[in-house]
C-alpha positions as CSV (number, residue, x, y, z in Angstrom):
1,M,-81.5,3.8,-33.4
2,A,-78.8,2.0,-31.2
3,I,-76.2,-0.4,-32.6
4,D,-77.5,-4.0,-31.2
5,N,-75.5,-6.0,-33.5
6,E,-73.4,-7.0,-36.4
7,T,-76.3,-6.4,-39.1
8,D,-76.6,-2.5,-37.6
9,L,-73.6,-2.2,-38.2
10,D,-73.3,-2.8,-41.1
11,R,-76.4,-1.0,-41.9
12,V,-74.9,2.5,-39.9
13,W,-71.3,2.2,-41.9
14,T,-73.2,1.7,-44.9
15,S,-75.4,5.2,-44.1
16,Y,-72.5,7.3,-42.5
17,K,-70.3,6.2,-46.0
18,R,-72.6,7.7,-48.0
19,S,-74.7,10.7,-46.4
20,A,-72.2,11.4,-43.7
21,D,-74.9,11.8,-41.3
22,Q,-73.9,13.5,-37.8
23,T,-76.4,11.1,-36.5
24,D,-74.5,8.2,-37.8
25,R,-71.4,9.0,-36.5
26,D,-72.3,9.7,-33.0
27,Q,-73.9,6.3,-32.9
28,L,-70.6,4.8,-34.5
29,I,-68.7,7.0,-31.8
30,I,-70.7,5.6,-28.5
31,Y,-70.0,2.1,-29.8
32,Y,-66.5,2.4,-30.6
33,S,-65.5,4.1,-27.3
34,P,-64.9,1.5,-25.2
35,L,-61.9,1.0,-27.5
36,V,-60.6,4.6,-26.0
37,K,-61.3,3.2,-23.5
38,Y,-59.0,0.5,-23.7
39,V,-56.4,2.1,-25.1
40,A,-55.8,4.5,-22.8
41,S,-55.5,1.7,-20.0
42,R,-53.0,0.7,-21.5
43,V,-51.2,4.3,-22.0
44,A,-51.5,4.9,-18.3
45,A,-50.3,1.9,-17.8
46,G,-47.1,3.4,-18.5
47,L,-47.6,7.4,-17.0
48,P,-47.2,8.8,-13.9
49,Q,-50.0,8.3,-11.3
50,S,-50.1,12.6,-11.9
51,V,-51.5,11.8,-15.4
52,D,-55.2,11.6,-15.0
53,Q,-56.4,8.4,-16.9
54,A,-60.0,10.6,-17.6
55,D,-58.3,13.0,-19.5
56,L,-56.0,9.9,-21.6
57,V,-59.8,8.9,-22.6
58,S,-60.7,12.6,-24.3
59,Y,-57.6,13.0,-26.5
60,G,-58.4,9.8,-27.9
61,M,-61.7,10.4,-28.7
62,F,-59.9,12.8,-31.4
63,G,-58.4,10.0,-33.0
64,L,-61.6,8.4,-32.6
65,I,-63.6,11.0,-34.0
66,D,-61.1,10.8,-36.9
67,A,-60.5,7.4,-37.5
68,I,-64.3,7.3,-37.5
69,T,-64.5,9.8,-40.4
70,K,-61.1,8.7,-42.4
71,F,-61.9,4.7,-42.7
72,D,-62.9,3.3,-45.4
73,P,-64.5,0.0,-45.3
74,D,-64.2,-1.4,-48.8
75,R,-60.8,-1.6,-48.2
76,G,-60.7,-5.0,-46.0
77,F,-59.0,-4.0,-42.7
78,K,-61.2,-4.1,-39.2
79,F,-62.3,-0.4,-37.8
80,E,-60.7,-1.4,-34.4
81,T,-57.4,-2.3,-36.5
82,Y,-57.4,1.2,-37.9
83,A,-58.6,3.0,-34.8
84,I,-56.1,1.6,-32.2
85,S,-53.6,3.2,-34.3
86,R,-55.7,6.2,-34.4
87,V,-56.6,7.1,-30.8
88,K,-53.3,6.1,-29.5
89,G,-51.6,8.1,-31.5
90,A,-53.7,11.1,-30.9
91,I,-53.3,10.7,-26.6
92,L,-49.2,10.2,-27.4
93,D,-49.2,13.9,-29.5
94,E,-50.9,15.7,-26.7
95,L,-49.0,13.7,-24.4
96,R,-46.1,16.0,-26.4
97,S,-47.4,18.9,-26.5
98,I,-48.0,19.4,-22.6
99,D,-44.8,17.2,-22.3
100,W,-45.7,15.9,-18.8
101,V,-41.8,14.4,-18.2
102,P,-39.8,16.6,-16.3
103,R,-36.6,17.8,-18.6
104,S,-34.7,15.6,-15.8
105,V,-35.7,12.2,-16.5
106,R,-35.3,12.4,-19.9
107,S,-32.0,13.2,-19.3
108,K,-31.1,10.8,-17.3
109,A,-32.4,8.7,-19.9
110,K,-30.4,9.8,-21.7
111,S,-27.9,8.9,-20.2
112,V,-28.5,5.4,-20.0
113,E,-29.0,4.9,-23.3
114,R,-25.5,6.1,-24.4
115,A,-24.4,4.3,-21.7
116,M,-26.0,1.2,-22.9
117,M,-24.9,1.7,-26.5
118,K,-20.7,2.2,-25.5
119,L,-21.1,-0.7,-23.6
120,E,-22.6,-2.6,-25.8
121,G,-20.3,-2.1,-28.8
122,Q,-17.5,-3.1,-26.2
123,L,-18.9,-6.2,-25.3
124,H,-20.8,-6.7,-27.8
125,R,-23.5,-8.4,-25.7
126,S,-26.0,-6.8,-23.7
127,P,-25.0,-4.7,-20.6
128,T,-26.0,-6.0,-16.8
129,D,-27.2,-3.7,-14.3
130,S,-23.7,-4.0,-12.1
131,E,-22.0,-2.9,-16.0
132,I,-24.7,-0.1,-16.6
133,A,-23.6,1.4,-12.9
134,A,-20.6,0.9,-12.7
135,E,-20.2,3.1,-16.3
136,L,-22.2,5.9,-14.7
137,D,-21.0,6.0,-10.9
138,L,-23.9,4.5,-10.1
139,T,-24.6,2.0,-7.8
140,I,-27.7,-1.1,-8.3
141,G,-29.8,0.5,-6.3
142,Q,-29.9,4.3,-7.8
143,L,-29.3,3.0,-11.2
144,N,-32.8,0.8,-10.0
145,G,-34.3,4.2,-9.2
146,I,-33.2,5.9,-12.5
147,Y,-35.0,2.7,-14.1
148,N,-38.4,3.3,-12.6
149,Q,-38.8,6.9,-13.1
150,I,-38.0,6.7,-16.8
151,S,-40.6,3.5,-16.9
152,S,-42.9,6.2,-19.0
153,L,-40.5,7.1,-21.2
154,G,-39.8,3.5,-21.8
155,V,-43.2,2.2,-23.5
156,V,-44.1,5.2,-25.7
157,A,-40.5,4.1,-27.1
158,L,-40.7,0.9,-27.1
159,D,-44.4,1.2,-29.4
160,E,-42.3,4.1,-31.7
161,M,-39.9,1.7,-32.2
162,L,-42.6,-1.4,-33.4
163,S,-44.7,0.9,-35.1
164,F,-42.4,0.1,-38.2
165,N,-42.7,-3.7,-37.7
166,G,-44.8,-4.8,-41.1
167,G,-45.9,-8.4,-38.7
168,E,-48.8,-9.1,-37.4
169,S,-48.9,-8.5,-33.5
170,L,-50.5,-7.6,-30.7
171,T,-48.4,-4.5,-30.1
172,F,-50.5,-1.3,-31.5
173,G,-47.6,0.1,-34.0
174,D,-47.9,-3.0,-36.0
175,T,-52.2,-1.8,-36.7
176,L,-51.6,0.5,-38.6
177,A,-54.0,0.3,-41.7
178,D,-52.4,1.4,-45.1
179,R,-49.7,-1.0,-45.8
180,S,-49.4,-0.3,-49.4
181,D,-46.1,1.3,-49.1
182,G,-44.1,0.1,-52.4
183,P,-41.5,-2.0,-52.3
184,G,-39.4,0.9,-51.1
185,G,-41.6,1.0,-47.5
186,V,-41.8,-3.3,-47.4
187,Y,-38.2,-3.2,-47.0
188,E,-37.7,-0.8,-44.6
189,R,-40.0,-3.0,-42.3
190,V,-37.4,-5.9,-43.2
191,E,-35.0,-4.5,-42.4
192,M,-36.7,-2.8,-38.9
193,R,-37.7,-6.4,-38.5
194,Q,-34.7,-7.7,-38.6
195,L,-32.8,-5.4,-36.6
196,L,-35.3,-6.0,-33.8
197,A,-35.0,-9.4,-33.6
198,D,-31.1,-9.0,-33.3
199,A,-31.0,-6.4,-30.9
200,I,-34.0,-8.8,-28.2
201,N,-31.9,-11.7,-29.8
202,R,-28.5,-9.8,-27.3
203,M,-31.0,-9.6,-24.0
204,N,-31.4,-11.8,-21.8
205,E,-33.4,-14.4,-21.0
206,R,-35.7,-12.3,-18.1
207,E,-36.2,-9.5,-20.1
208,K,-37.2,-10.8,-23.4
209,I,-39.7,-13.0,-22.0
210,V,-41.1,-9.5,-20.1
211,L,-41.5,-8.1,-23.3
212,T,-43.0,-11.7,-24.4
213,L,-45.2,-11.4,-21.7
214,Y,-46.0,-7.6,-22.0
215,Y,-46.3,-6.9,-25.7
216,Y,-47.6,-10.2,-27.2
217,E,-49.9,-11.2,-24.5
218,N,-51.6,-8.5,-22.9
219,L,-50.3,-9.1,-19.2
220,T,-50.1,-6.3,-17.0
221,L,-46.8,-6.0,-14.8
222,A,-48.1,-7.5,-11.9
223,E,-49.5,-10.8,-13.7
224,I,-45.7,-11.0,-14.9
225,G,-44.4,-9.8,-12.0
226,R,-46.8,-13.7,-10.6
227,V,-45.1,-15.6,-13.2
228,L,-41.8,-14.5,-12.9
229,G,-42.0,-15.3,-8.8
230,V,-40.6,-11.1,-8.7
231,T,-42.4,-7.3,-7.2
232,E,-44.0,-5.4,-10.2
233,S,-41.7,-2.9,-9.7
234,R,-39.2,-4.8,-10.4
235,V,-41.1,-6.7,-13.5
236,C,-41.0,-2.4,-14.5
237,Q,-37.7,-1.7,-14.1
238,I,-36.9,-5.7,-16.2
239,H,-38.7,-3.7,-18.8
240,T,-37.2,-0.7,-19.0
241,K,-34.1,-1.2,-19.1
242,A,-35.4,-3.9,-22.4
243,V,-37.2,-1.2,-23.7
244,L,-33.4,0.9,-23.6
245,H,-31.6,-1.7,-24.9
246,L,-33.5,-1.9,-27.5
247,K,-33.7,2.0,-28.6
248,S,-30.2,2.3,-27.9
249,R,-29.1,-1.0,-30.0
250,L,-31.3,-0.1,-32.8
251,S,-29.8,4.1,-32.8
252,S,-26.2,2.2,-33.0
253,M,-27.1,-0.2,-36.2
254,E,-29.1,3.0,-37.8
255,R,-26.3,4.8,-37.4
256,E,-23.5,1.7,-38.8
257,S,-26.2,1.2,-41.6
258,A,-26.0,5.2,-42.6
């Protein structure tokens, strides 16, 4: 019998957790499958067009099945909150295993990160595009081209960094269900949140707006472009620079505290 309402859903969950019946599990998979498509579409937004979204959905289904198997309704968390992290993790794990990002692109990303880190240490603020380009002996156009090339890395990286954040937000990393870490884990999350806040405060206003609208308001890059009056490509560049800045800043601060 199909799940048509919350009562049916609760019934199926109760039955599945009691007997691990395959039919109950299949009903839950069908009911929550749109969640996989949602996560896959968000991940796909930052990937090259050569990556088939249908493949991402396929990878994510394994995460959904794992989430259904391991989810404990008695812990008081919403399944959707728990499952998003599992689904996204399964997609990213598979992407990493096939290494869809060319080595040259990863190398360019590292070069930009190192330049940002060096300049921030010298300037004590977020460097401008002109300063970064000069440090790398590039033109602004060439630097923007690199931002476009490595934009697919930025989405994943920011999500990974934000996965340490214990606050409530709309980012995927904050949907980890098990938060009972003990004092050490609580301290690490508080410290990471402080590091992120400090790094974001060093950005210019436009970078802050892009991060807020993309990760907290769930706007697409095209929608953000309309808000700021710039092209989607330019928003992508701003977003990538902001992500790289966060990575370099956090890496620097972690080394200082080590």
